[in-house]
ZALUM-378510 format. One record per residue (C-alpha): residue in three letters; residue number from 1; x, y, z. Coordinates in Angstrom, 3 decimals, always signed. Last residue first. Layout:
% ZALUM-378510
REC  rest   nr        px        py        pz
REC   ALA  NUM         X         Y         Z
...
% end
This chain:
% ZALUM-378510
REC  rest   nr        px        py        pz
REC   LYS  349    -9.310   +30.836   +55.498
REC   LYS  348    -5.994   +31.716   +53.555
REC   VAL  347    -6.411   +34.661   +51.515
REC   PHE  346    -4.161   +35.379   +48.570
REC   LYS  345    -1.792   +38.177   +47.789
REC   LYS  344    +0.339   +38.176   +44.221
REC   THR  343    +4.337   +38.315   +43.337
REC   THR  342    +6.684   +37.598   +41.322
REC   VAL  341   +10.760   +37.124   +41.037
REC   GLY  340   +13.456   +36.889   +38.486
REC   LYS  339   +13.436   +34.993   +34.709
REC   ASP  338   +15.407   +31.895   +36.459
REC   SER  337   +12.409   +31.664   +38.370
REC   THR  336   +11.299   +33.098   +41.778
REC   LEU  335    +7.527   +32.740   +43.219
REC   LYS  334    +6.673   +34.989   +45.950
REC   ILE  333    +2.818   +34.577   +47.852
REC   VAL  332    +1.726   +37.331   +50.044
REC   TYR  331    -0.554   +36.564   +52.569
REC   LEU  330    -4.075   +37.865   +53.724
REC   SER  329    -5.466   +36.005   +57.257
REC   ASN  328    -6.569   +32.544   +58.037
REC   ASN  327    -3.254   +30.685   +60.242
REC   LEU  326    -1.083   +28.773   +57.831
REC   SER  325    -0.643   +24.766   +58.744
REC   SER  324    -3.174   +24.137   +55.599
REC   VAL  323    -0.860   +26.042   +53.229
REC   ASP  322    +0.712   +22.653   +51.134
REC   ILE  321    +1.887   +23.821   +47.826
REC   SER  320    +1.007   +23.297   +44.221
REC   GLU  319    +2.470   +22.658   +40.747
REC   ARG  318    +5.947   +21.474   +41.348
REC   ALA  317    +7.736   +23.613   +43.758
REC   ASN  316   +11.547   +23.122   +43.719
REC   ASN  315   +12.360   +24.833   +47.195
REC   VAL  314    +9.221   +25.893   +49.357
REC   THR  313    +9.449   +28.294   +52.075
REC   LEU  312    +6.500   +29.020   +54.428
REC   VAL  311    +6.058   +31.564   +57.268
REC   ALA  310    +8.673   +34.568   +55.815
REC   LYS  309    +7.646   +37.643   +57.866
REC   GLY  308    +7.121   +40.508   +55.862
REC   LEU  307    +4.925   +41.631   +58.494
REC   LEU  306    +1.650   +40.903   +56.836
REC   ASP  305    +2.639   +37.548   +56.202
REC   PHE  304    +4.776   +35.977   +53.744
REC   VAL  303    +4.688   +32.755   +51.810
REC   GLU  302    +8.059   +31.964   +49.577
REC   VAL  301    +7.997   +29.773   +46.751
REC   LYS  300   +11.352   +28.703   +44.711
REC   ASN  299   +12.832   +27.336   +41.952
REC   VAL  298    +9.382   +27.363   +39.776
REC   LYS  297    +9.885   +26.335   +35.979
REC   GLU  296    +8.695   +28.828   +34.003
REC   LEU  295    +4.888   +28.713   +31.972
REC   THR  294    +2.869   +29.018   +35.082
REC   ASN  293    -0.176   +27.284   +37.277
REC   ILE  292    +0.230   +27.625   +41.256
REC   HIS  291    -2.114   +25.153   +43.083
REC   LEU  290    -2.783   +26.331   +46.744
REC   GLU  289    -3.702   +23.331   +48.799
REC   ASN  288    -5.281   +23.496   +52.299
REC   LYS  287    -7.926   +26.052   +53.050
REC   VAL  286    -7.782   +28.604   +49.880
REC   PRO  285    -9.416   +31.990   +49.027
REC   ASN  284    -8.112   +31.795   +46.519
REC   PRO  283    -8.036   +28.411   +44.818
REC   TYR  282    -6.309   +28.758   +42.703
REC   MET  281    -2.812   +30.327   +41.417
REC   ASP  280    -1.861   +32.058   +38.349
REC   PHE  279    +1.164   +32.930   +36.797
REC   LYS  278    +3.685   +35.576   +35.342
REC   PHE  277    +6.857   +36.276   +34.673
REC   ASN  276    +9.440   +38.958   +35.043
REC   SER  275    +8.021   +41.324   +38.266
REC   ASP  274   +11.458   +42.576   +39.379
REC   LYS  273   +10.364   +46.166   +37.195
REC   ASN  272    +7.679   +46.267   +39.279
REC   THR  271    +4.850   +46.394   +37.113
REC   SER  270    +3.188   +50.135   +37.343
REC   LEU  269    -0.256   +49.736   +38.673
REC   LEU  268    -3.645   +47.308   +38.030
REC   PRO  267    -1.753   +45.437   +35.380
REC   THR  266    -4.370   +43.211   +33.340
REC   ASN  265    -4.239   +39.190   +33.686
REC   LYS  264    -6.761   +37.511   +31.580
REC   THR  263    -8.262   +34.295   +31.925
REC   ILE  262    -9.517   +31.423   +29.769
REC   ILE  261   -10.275   +27.637   +31.138
REC   LEU  260   -11.244   +24.563   +29.041
REC   ARG  259   -11.587   +20.988   +29.800
REC   ASN  258   -12.027   +17.815   +29.017
REC   GLN  257   -11.617   +18.242   +25.417
REC   LEU  256   -12.451   +15.315   +22.933
REC   ILE  255   -10.769   +13.959   +19.704
REC   ARG  254   -12.596   +10.709   +18.620
REC   ASN  253   -11.490    +7.540   +16.189
REC   ILE  252    -7.790    +6.920   +17.555
REC   GLU  251    -6.275    +3.457   +16.015
REC   ASP  250    -8.929    +0.127   +17.793
REC   GLY  249    -9.766    -0.705   +14.523
REC   SER  248    -9.533    +2.561   +12.227
REC   GLN  247   -10.437    +6.193   +12.550
REC   PHE  246    -6.836    +7.542   +11.008
REC   PHE  245    -6.913   +11.099   +12.583
REC   GLY  244    -6.329   +13.893   +10.867
REC   LEU  243    -7.580   +16.949   +11.619
REC   SER  242   -10.566   +18.367   +14.448
REC   TRP  241   -10.483   +22.199   +14.739
REC   ASN  240   -10.682   +23.538   +18.202
REC   PHE  239   -11.689   +27.096   +19.037
REC   TYR  238   -11.077   +29.876   +21.157
REC   TYR  237   -12.461   +33.580   +19.685
REC   ALA  236   -10.851   +36.941   +19.017
REC   GLY  235   -12.716   +40.283   +20.366
REC   SER  234   -14.711   +43.488   +19.181
REC   SER  233   -10.940   +45.461   +19.091
REC   THR  232    -7.538   +44.680   +20.712
REC   ILE  231    -7.820   +40.909   +20.404
REC   ALA  230    -9.407   +41.364   +17.136
REC   ASN  229    -6.794   +43.361   +15.434
REC   TYR  228    -3.877   +41.012   +17.730
REC   ILE  227    -5.728   +38.021   +15.956
REC   GLU  226    -5.909   +38.877   +12.275
REC   GLN  225    -2.290   +41.078   +12.828
REC   ARG  224    -0.547   +37.515   +13.821
REC   ILE  223    +1.146   +37.048   +16.700
REC   GLY  222    +4.791   +38.253   +17.584
REC   GLY  221    +7.933   +36.295   +19.068
REC   ALA  220    +7.573   +32.927   +19.677
REC   ASN  219    +8.368   +30.929   +23.347
REC   ALA  218    +8.469   +27.120   +24.358
REC   THR  217    +7.211   +25.167   +27.345
REC   ILE  216    +7.819   +21.361   +27.608
REC   SER  215    +6.127   +19.597   +30.514
REC   THR  214    +8.833   +17.583   +33.061
REC   GLU  213    +7.196   +13.679   +33.448
REC   GLN  212    +6.510   +12.332   +37.065
REC   SER  211    +3.369   +13.371   +37.062
REC   THR  210    +2.303   +10.913   +33.946
REC   GLY  209    -1.322   +10.928   +33.231
REC   VAL  208    -1.456   +14.954   +32.016
REC   ASN  207    +0.975   +14.919   +29.501
REC   LYS  206    +1.981   +18.440   +29.617
REC   ILE  205    +2.425   +20.653   +26.858
REC   LYS  204    +3.119   +24.660   +26.555
REC   VAL  203    +3.341   +27.610   +24.618
REC   LYS  202    +4.602   +31.296   +25.154
REC   LYS  201    +3.220   +33.771   +22.375
REC   SER  200    +4.389   +37.541   +22.164
REC   SER  199    +3.218   +41.004   +21.498
REC   SER  198    +5.710   +43.488   +20.511
REC   ALA  197    +5.004   +42.589   +16.629
REC   ALA  196    +1.623   +42.456   +16.842
REC   ASP  195    +1.292   +46.071   +17.947
REC   VAL  194    +1.401   +47.740   +21.462
REC   GLY  193    +1.939   +44.768   +23.250
REC   ILE  192    -0.823   +41.517   +24.452
REC   SER  191    +0.817   +38.903   +25.946
REC   PHE  190    -0.184   +35.735   +24.592
REC   GLU  189    -0.467   +32.713   +26.906
REC   MET  188    -0.972   +28.921   +25.132
REC   ILE  187    -1.518   +26.450   +27.602
REC   ILE  186    -2.148   +22.649   +26.131
REC   GLU  185    -2.884   +20.038   +29.006
REC   TYR  184    -2.657   +16.427   +27.445
REC   ALA  183    -4.742   +13.832   +28.111
REC   SER  182    -4.929   +10.008   +29.057
REC   LYS  181    -1.606    +8.443   +27.448
REC   ASN  180    +0.223    +7.007   +29.975
REC   ALA  179    +3.327    +7.210   +28.388
REC   GLN  178    +2.692    +8.979   +24.779
REC   SER  177    +5.522   +10.726   +25.976
REC   ILE  176    +6.389   +15.313   +25.182
REC   SER  175    +8.157   +17.015   +22.075
REC   PRO  174    +8.292   +20.764   +21.274
REC   ASN  173    +7.833   +21.454   +18.089
REC   SER  172   +10.673   +24.200   +17.559
REC   PRO  171   +12.359   +25.116   +20.918
REC   SER  170   +12.358   +27.940   +20.257
REC   LEU  169    +8.508   +28.293   +18.409
REC   ASN  168    +8.592   +30.043   +15.122
REC   GLY  167    +7.286   +33.433   +13.968
REC   THR  166    +3.219   +34.215   +13.565
REC   GLY  165    +1.136   +30.726   +13.567
REC   GLY  164    +0.356   +28.924   +10.546
REC   ALA  163    +2.103   +25.957   +11.699
REC   ASN  162    +2.979   +26.575   +15.414
REC   ASN  161    +3.837   +22.448   +16.056
REC   ILE  160    +3.067   +21.048   +19.703
REC   ASP  159    +4.427   +17.389   +19.904
REC   VAL  158    +3.342   +14.287   +20.683
REC   SER  157    +5.449   +10.840   +21.412
REC   SER  156    +5.827    +7.370   +20.463
REC   THR  155    +8.547    +8.083   +17.977
REC   SER  154    +7.303    +5.878   +15.378
REC   ALA  153    +3.527    +7.451   +15.923
REC   GLN  152    +4.272   +10.571   +16.103
REC   ALA  151    +0.829   +12.373   +17.063
REC   GLN  150    +0.589   +16.014   +16.093
REC   VAL  149    -1.335   +19.270   +17.992
REC   VAL  148    -1.207   +22.198   +16.121
REC   LEU  147    -1.037   +25.279   +17.624
REC   GLY  146    -2.738   +28.582   +17.964
REC   GLU  145    -2.953   +32.229   +15.956
REC   ARG  144    -5.762   +31.807   +13.277
REC   GLN  143    -5.242   +33.826   +10.137
REC   GLN  142    -4.459   +30.742    +7.961
REC   GLY  141    -6.120   +27.792    +8.569
REC   LEU  140    -8.735   +28.996   +10.614
REC   VAL  139    -9.541   +31.902    +8.759
REC   SER  138    -8.581   +29.312    +5.533
REC   SER  137   -11.350   +26.731    +6.431
REC   ALA  136   -13.825   +29.177    +5.451
REC   SER  135   -16.442   +31.972    +6.898
REC   PRO  134   -15.702   +31.328   +10.316
REC   ALA  133   -18.403   +31.505   +12.725
REC   ALA  132   -16.717   +33.667   +15.434
REC   GLU  131   -14.333   +35.403   +13.418
REC   PRO  130   -10.972   +36.226   +14.394
REC   SER  129   -10.140   +32.730   +15.614
REC   LEU  128    -7.575   +31.876   +18.780
REC   GLY  127    -6.046   +28.131   +19.043
REC   VAL  126    -6.576   +24.621   +18.932
REC   LEU  125    -5.612   +22.280   +16.340
REC   THR  124    -6.058   +18.810   +16.624
REC   MET  123    -4.700   +15.329   +15.530
REC   ASN  122    -1.813   +16.016   +12.710
REC   THR  121    +0.149   +13.158   +12.547
REC   ASP  120    -1.960    +9.492   +12.631
REC   ASN  119    -1.214    +7.667    +9.730
REC   ALA  118    +1.191    +5.560   +11.445
REC   ASP  117    -1.536    +4.972   +13.998
REC   PHE  116    -1.719    +5.796   +17.667
REC   ALA  115    -3.556    +3.536   +19.701
REC   GLN  114    -6.912    +3.411   +21.740
REC   ASN  113    -7.664    +1.738   +25.420
REC   ASP  112    -7.687    +5.132   +26.724
REC   PHE  111    -9.979    +7.033   +24.191
REC   GLY  110    -8.865    +9.688   +21.487
REC   LEU  109    -6.179   +12.057   +21.373
REC   MET  108    -7.709   +13.934   +24.622
REC   ILE  107    -7.441   +17.400   +25.588
REC   ILE  106    -7.354   +19.703   +28.634
REC   SER  105    -6.962   +23.278   +27.386
REC   THR  104    -5.925   +26.613   +28.716
REC   VAL  103    -5.797   +30.068   +27.554
REC   THR  102    -3.498   +32.831   +29.061
REC   ILE  101    -4.430   +35.962   +27.866
REC   VAL  100    -1.524   +38.672   +29.774
REC   ASP   99    -2.702   +42.268   +29.419
REC   GLY   98    -0.139   +45.102   +29.065
REC   ASN   97    -0.902   +46.796   +25.767
REC   SER   96    -4.676   +45.711   +25.404
REC   GLY   95    -7.576   +43.184   +25.807
REC   THR   94   -10.440   +41.056   +24.095
REC   ILE   93   -11.706   +37.518   +24.557
REC   PRO   92   -15.429   +37.011   +22.378
REC   THR   91   -17.399   +34.714   +24.209
REC   GLY   90   -18.861   +31.935   +20.867
REC   LEU   89   -16.457   +29.070   +22.287
REC   ILE   88   -15.871   +27.597   +18.834
REC   ALA   87   -16.067   +23.870   +17.891
REC   TYR   86   -15.006   +22.547   +14.433
REC   ALA   85   -15.294   +19.212   +12.410
REC   PHE   84   -11.816   +18.859   +10.430
REC   ASN   83   -12.351   +14.805   +11.014
REC   SER   82   -15.271   +13.615   +12.393
REC   GLY   81   -15.372   +11.886   +15.835
REC   THR   80   -16.065   +14.444   +17.854
REC   GLN   79   -16.012   +15.234   +21.364
REC   LEU   78   -17.138   +17.664   +24.128
REC   GLN   77   -16.599   +16.125   +27.430
REC   ASP   76   -18.822   +15.508   +30.827
REC   ASN   75   -18.972   +11.844   +30.386
REC   THR   74   -22.110   +11.671   +29.441
REC   ASN   73   -21.314   +13.477   +25.790
REC   ALA   72   -20.864   +17.266   +24.439
REC   GLY   71   -21.315   +17.109   +20.305
REC   TRP   70   -18.612   +18.230   +17.541
REC   THR   69   -19.843   +18.326   +13.938
REC   SER   68   -20.423   +16.212   +11.155
REC   ASN   67   -22.442   +17.711    +8.669
REC   ASN   66   -20.365   +17.536    +5.502
REC   ASN   65   -17.338   +20.443    +4.138
REC   PHE   64   -16.790   +22.957    +6.042
REC   HIS   63   -18.029   +21.195    +9.118
REC   GLY   62   -19.723   +22.534   +12.273
REC   ALA   61   -20.221   +24.072   +15.565
REC   VAL   60   -20.637   +27.536   +16.901
REC   TRP   59   -20.776   +28.146   +21.099
REC   ASP   58   -21.892   +29.584   +23.935
REC   PRO   57   -25.971   +28.652   +23.208
REC   HIS   56   -25.512   +25.086   +22.500
REC   ALA   55   -27.325   +24.140   +19.725
REC   ASN   54   -24.059   +24.076   +17.802
REC   LEU   53   -22.888   +21.597   +19.985
REC   ASP   52   -25.119   +19.026   +17.827
REC   ALA   51   -25.530   +15.283   +18.990
REC   GLN   50   -24.667   +15.887   +22.577
REC   ILE   49   -26.499   +19.161   +21.912
REC   GLY   48   -29.871   +17.753   +20.979
REC   ALA   47   -29.748   +15.061   +23.618
REC   ASP   46   -29.223   +18.347   +26.761
REC   ASP   45   -26.773   +17.082   +28.961
REC   TYR   44   -24.495   +20.368   +28.055
REC   SER   43   -26.640   +22.635   +29.870
REC   ALA   42   -26.592   +20.889   +33.252
REC   GLU   41   -22.998   +21.752   +33.501
REC   ASP   40   -20.398   +19.139   +33.560
REC   PHE   39   -18.273   +20.348   +30.627
REC   ALA   38   -15.423   +21.460   +33.306
REC   SER   37   -15.996   +25.059   +31.892
REC   ASP   36   -13.800   +28.436   +32.684
REC   TYR   35   -14.755   +31.235   +30.835
REC   ILE   34   -13.466   +34.645   +30.813
REC   THR   33   -12.092   +34.773   +34.236
REC   THR   32   -10.450   +38.079   +35.170
REC   GLN   31    -7.163   +38.042   +36.926
REC   ALA   30    -6.387   +41.607   +38.524
REC   ASN   29    -2.664   +42.482   +38.440
REC   THR   28    -0.477   +42.880   +41.740
REC   ILE   27    +2.775   +44.553   +41.630
REC   SER   26    +2.203   +48.232   +42.835
REC   VAL   25    +0.255   +46.381   +45.637
REC   PHE   24    +3.520   +44.373   +47.077
REC   ALA   23    +5.032   +47.640   +47.909
REC   PHE   22    +1.878   +49.424   +49.709
REC   VAL   21    +1.331   +45.763   +51.458
REC   PHE   20    +4.935   +45.989   +53.053
REC   LEU   19    +4.969   +50.071   +53.649
REC   ILE   18    +1.503   +49.648   +55.567
REC   ILE   17    +2.787   +46.886   +57.770
REC   THR   16    +5.446   +48.467   +58.557
REC   TYR   15    +3.350   +51.900   +59.741
REC   ILE   14    +1.216   +49.421   +61.657
REC   LYS   13    +4.439   +48.510   +63.355
REC   LYS   12    +6.141   +51.682   +64.158
REC   MET   11    +2.389   +52.978   +65.471
REC   ILE   10    +2.464   +49.925   +67.427
REC   LYS    9    +5.885   +50.242   +68.779
REC   ILE    8    +4.869   +54.697   +69.339
REC   ASN    7    +2.113   +53.298   +71.129
REC   LEU    6    +4.563   +51.209   +73.452
REC   LEU    5    +6.419   +53.578   +74.064
REC   GLN    4    +3.798   +57.030   +75.364
REC   GLU    3    +2.123   +53.823   +77.365
REC   GLN    2    +5.654   +53.467   +79.010
REC   MET    1    +6.122   +57.108   +79.702
% end
């Protein structure tokens, strides 16, 4: 009799685990990494590629008016010292209805010891192009979907402008300070709908050198038809196009890119109605720090084991949580924001 009761308890526990896992599988997204580089690979060390990035198999680089272009450098960065030089990643970015494409660029507006001049306004333009090799400057200037990164010497700020993109950012021209200027993280999140009008773009700017400063997020409805057509067919392409910087004395004379990450989240099954925002996390599997990347302000992070028991809760989490105290196993992480809740699974190793 006792053995039967024990077996029943075991079966109930297994059944609970199955139900719990199934409930979360229904809202799991598959994340695909389209491109991820800190430009520290050996392929960027060649002298020819440092002189002209166009020689690298991943990139198309050039200039619409002269021979100046982008190149790599010995500090594991891409750089240009010329206005209106472009670098386009040759990897196609594709997606369909329901997909969320996230493009994260870390750029530097000059070196740390260089100052913004009153003549510095539009510094660079990052975004998606419908062509891998643009036939004219109008392709990047008028058919693209992206952001102009602007330096405002009068207010000691850096902002992002949607000029040329579809819709208006809300709030418009989100700004962040130039304090401890080192690098700026620019995140663009494209949610693909059934057409260009029902798609959307969300953007974020963060001063990497000022961890205490809150990053700024803005939204824009719809994306350009040219970009929607490219994404849903043969692919759109990431680009960085330097614009106007002063290049005199101690003022800005370089635009540099430190990192580029492009991911795509695709729903595996029907998404739970409570899953109202997207986030990425890494590394997975994780040993100590689990980093969380989202465009929303996270009010609470909860971690559950496979029995549905909360084993870790962090209120007002910033960009990572410490999971080193957890046993090696599979867990579900739940994020709560003003927009609702969303979940993913991760492995603690």
